[in-house]
Chimera marker file (.cmm) of the C-alpha trace (Angstrom):
<marker_set name="trace">
<marker id="1" x="24.895" y="-117.900" z="-40.075" r="1" g="1" b="0" radius="0.5"/>
<marker id="2" x="23.806" y="-115.333" z="-37.781" r="1" g="1" b="0" radius="0.5"/>
<marker id="3" x="26.130" y="-115.959" z="-34.977" r="1" g="1" b="0" radius="0.5"/>
<marker id="4" x="28.929" y="-115.659" z="-37.624" r="1" g="1" b="0" radius="0.5"/>
<marker id="5" x="27.882" y="-112.205" z="-38.604" r="1" g="1" b="0" radius="0.5"/>
<marker id="6" x="27.216" y="-110.916" z="-35.162" r="1" g="1" b="0" radius="0.5"/>
<marker id="7" x="30.712" y="-111.822" z="-34.177" r="1" g="1" b="0" radius="0.5"/>
<marker id="8" x="32.013" y="-110.476" z="-37.367" r="1" g="1" b="0" radius="0.5"/>
<marker id="9" x="29.947" y="-107.405" z="-36.570" r="1" g="1" b="0" radius="0.5"/>
<marker id="10" x="31.891" y="-106.986" z="-33.501" r="1" g="1" b="0" radius="0.5"/>
<marker id="11" x="35.177" y="-107.531" z="-34.964" r="1" g="1" b="0" radius="0.5"/>
<marker id="12" x="35.013" y="-106.181" z="-38.653" r="1" g="1" b="0" radius="0.5"/>
<marker id="13" x="31.527" y="-104.400" z="-38.993" r="1" g="1" b="0" radius="0.5"/>
<marker id="14" x="32.057" y="-103.634" z="-42.548" r="1" g="1" b="0" radius="0.5"/>
<marker id="15" x="32.544" y="-107.040" z="-43.527" r="1" g="1" b="0" radius="0.5"/>
<marker id="16" x="29.334" y="-108.210" z="-41.364" r="1" g="1" b="0" radius="0.5"/>
<marker id="17" x="27.279" y="-105.758" z="-43.215" r="1" g="1" b="0" radius="0.5"/>
<marker id="18" x="28.657" y="-106.464" z="-46.681" r="1" g="1" b="0" radius="0.5"/>
<marker id="19" x="27.897" y="-110.284" z="-46.129" r="1" g="1" b="0" radius="0.5"/>
<marker id="20" x="24.081" y="-109.195" z="-44.772" r="1" g="1" b="0" radius="0.5"/>
<marker id="21" x="23.544" y="-106.627" z="-47.475" r="1" g="1" b="0" radius="0.5"/>
<marker id="22" x="26.130" y="-106.753" z="-50.182" r="1" g="1" b="0" radius="0.5"/>
<marker id="23" x="28.382" y="-103.259" z="-51.146" r="1" g="1" b="0" radius="0.5"/>
<marker id="24" x="25.092" y="-101.054" z="-51.034" r="1" g="1" b="0" radius="0.5"/>
<marker id="25" x="24.544" y="-97.891" z="-49.115" r="1" g="1" b="0" radius="0.5"/>
<marker id="26" x="24.470" y="-99.583" z="-45.895" r="1" g="1" b="0" radius="0.5"/>
<marker id="27" x="28.190" y="-100.840" z="-46.425" r="1" g="1" b="0" radius="0.5"/>
<marker id="28" x="29.500" y="-97.139" z="-47.224" r="1" g="1" b="0" radius="0.5"/>
<marker id="29" x="27.878" y="-95.571" z="-44.516" r="1" g="1" b="0" radius="0.5"/>
<marker id="30" x="29.020" y="-98.573" z="-42.131" r="1" g="1" b="0" radius="0.5"/>
<marker id="31" x="32.539" y="-97.742" z="-43.369" r="1" g="1" b="0" radius="0.5"/>
<marker id="32" x="32.433" y="-94.101" z="-42.641" r="1" g="1" b="0" radius="0.5"/>
<marker id="33" x="30.968" y="-94.670" z="-39.006" r="1" g="1" b="0" radius="0.5"/>
<marker id="34" x="33.791" y="-97.152" z="-38.373" r="1" g="1" b="0" radius="0.5"/>
<marker id="35" x="36.458" y="-94.510" z="-39.735" r="1" g="1" b="0" radius="0.5"/>
<marker id="36" x="34.833" y="-92.109" z="-37.456" r="1" g="1" b="0" radius="0.5"/>
<marker id="37" x="34.890" y="-94.600" z="-34.316" r="1" g="1" b="0" radius="0.5"/>
<marker id="38" x="34.929" y="-98.037" z="-33.988" r="1" g="1" b="0" radius="0.5"/>
<marker id="39" x="31.644" y="-98.164" z="-31.549" r="1" g="1" b="0" radius="0.5"/>
<marker id="40" x="29.526" y="-96.380" z="-34.256" r="1" g="1" b="0" radius="0.5"/>
<marker id="41" x="30.327" y="-98.601" z="-36.915" r="1" g="1" b="0" radius="0.5"/>
<marker id="42" x="29.736" y="-101.719" z="-34.532" r="1" g="1" b="0" radius="0.5"/>
<marker id="43" x="26.113" y="-100.436" z="-33.525" r="1" g="1" b="0" radius="0.5"/>
<marker id="44" x="25.272" y="-100.042" z="-37.193" r="1" g="1" b="0" radius="0.5"/>
<marker id="45" x="26.662" y="-103.497" z="-38.139" r="1" g="1" b="0" radius="0.5"/>
<marker id="46" x="24.592" y="-104.931" z="-35.552" r="1" g="1" b="0" radius="0.5"/>
<marker id="47" x="21.178" y="-102.911" z="-36.206" r="1" g="1" b="0" radius="0.5"/>
<marker id="48" x="21.654" y="-104.198" z="-40.163" r="1" g="1" b="0" radius="0.5"/>
<marker id="49" x="22.204" y="-107.740" z="-39.455" r="1" g="1" b="0" radius="0.5"/>
<marker id="50" x="19.521" y="-107.899" z="-36.398" r="1" g="1" b="0" radius="0.5"/>
<marker id="51" x="16.646" y="-105.930" z="-38.241" r="1" g="1" b="0" radius="0.5"/>
<marker id="52" x="17.483" y="-108.116" z="-41.475" r="1" g="1" b="0" radius="0.5"/>
<marker id="53" x="17.898" y="-105.444" z="-43.698" r="1" g="1" b="0" radius="0.5"/>
<marker id="54" x="18.334" y="-106.129" z="-47.324" r="1" g="1" b="0" radius="0.5"/>
<marker id="55" x="16.375" y="-109.521" z="-47.113" r="1" g="1" b="0" radius="0.5"/>
<link id1="1" id2="2" r="1" g="1" b="0" radius="0.2"/>
<link id1="2" id2="3" r="1" g="1" b="0" radius="0.2"/>
<link id1="3" id2="4" r="1" g="1" b="0" radius="0.2"/>
<link id1="4" id2="5" r="1" g="1" b="0" radius="0.2"/>
<link id1="5" id2="6" r="1" g="1" b="0" radius="0.2"/>
<link id1="6" id2="7" r="1" g="1" b="0" radius="0.2"/>
<link id1="7" id2="8" r="1" g="1" b="0" radius="0.2"/>
<link id1="8" id2="9" r="1" g="1" b="0" radius="0.2"/>
<link id1="9" id2="10" r="1" g="1" b="0" radius="0.2"/>
<link id1="10" id2="11" r="1" g="1" b="0" radius="0.2"/>
<link id1="11" id2="12" r="1" g="1" b="0" radius="0.2"/>
<link id1="12" id2="13" r="1" g="1" b="0" radius="0.2"/>
<link id1="13" id2="14" r="1" g="1" b="0" radius="0.2"/>
<link id1="14" id2="15" r="1" g="1" b="0" radius="0.2"/>
<link id1="15" id2="16" r="1" g="1" b="0" radius="0.2"/>
<link id1="16" id2="17" r="1" g="1" b="0" radius="0.2"/>
<link id1="17" id2="18" r="1" g="1" b="0" radius="0.2"/>
<link id1="18" id2="19" r="1" g="1" b="0" radius="0.2"/>
<link id1="19" id2="20" r="1" g="1" b="0" radius="0.2"/>
<link id1="20" id2="21" r="1" g="1" b="0" radius="0.2"/>
<link id1="21" id2="22" r="1" g="1" b="0" radius="0.2"/>
<link id1="22" id2="23" r="1" g="1" b="0" radius="0.2"/>
<link id1="23" id2="24" r="1" g="1" b="0" radius="0.2"/>
<link id1="24" id2="25" r="1" g="1" b="0" radius="0.2"/>
<link id1="25" id2="26" r="1" g="1" b="0" radius="0.2"/>
<link id1="26" id2="27" r="1" g="1" b="0" radius="0.2"/>
<link id1="27" id2="28" r="1" g="1" b="0" radius="0.2"/>
<link id1="28" id2="29" r="1" g="1" b="0" radius="0.2"/>
<link id1="29" id2="30" r="1" g="1" b="0" radius="0.2"/>
<link id1="30" id2="31" r="1" g="1" b="0" radius="0.2"/>
<link id1="31" id2="32" r="1" g="1" b="0" radius="0.2"/>
<link id1="32" id2="33" r="1" g="1" b="0" radius="0.2"/>
<link id1="33" id2="34" r="1" g="1" b="0" radius="0.2"/>
<link id1="34" id2="35" r="1" g="1" b="0" radius="0.2"/>
<link id1="35" id2="36" r="1" g="1" b="0" radius="0.2"/>
<link id1="36" id2="37" r="1" g="1" b="0" radius="0.2"/>
<link id1="37" id2="38" r="1" g="1" b="0" radius="0.2"/>
<link id1="38" id2="39" r="1" g="1" b="0" radius="0.2"/>
<link id1="39" id2="40" r="1" g="1" b="0" radius="0.2"/>
<link id1="40" id2="41" r="1" g="1" b="0" radius="0.2"/>
<link id1="41" id2="42" r="1" g="1" b="0" radius="0.2"/>
<link id1="42" id2="43" r="1" g="1" b="0" radius="0.2"/>
<link id1="43" id2="44" r="1" g="1" b="0" radius="0.2"/>
<link id1="44" id2="45" r="1" g="1" b="0" radius="0.2"/>
<link id1="45" id2="46" r="1" g="1" b="0" radius="0.2"/>
<link id1="46" id2="47" r="1" g="1" b="0" radius="0.2"/>
<link id1="47" id2="48" r="1" g="1" b="0" radius="0.2"/>
<link id1="48" id2="49" r="1" g="1" b="0" radius="0.2"/>
<link id1="49" id2="50" r="1" g="1" b="0" radius="0.2"/>
<link id1="50" id2="51" r="1" g="1" b="0" radius="0.2"/>
<link id1="51" id2="52" r="1" g="1" b="0" radius="0.2"/>
<link id1="52" id2="53" r="1" g="1" b="0" radius="0.2"/>
<link id1="53" id2="54" r="1" g="1" b="0" radius="0.2"/>
<link id1="54" id2="55" r="1" g="1" b="0" radius="0.2"/>
</marker_set>
């Protein structure tokens, strides 16, 4: 399942974050970062998934 989340983090970062932690503050931060520029959203999504936030 982690591989799917990492692939989603590269393609659709907010979806990957929502799968990891749900609709929480991290999700909204990721949407803002993704709208500012795609790369910050991807970095944040990977950070949330790799550090296993919310679990």
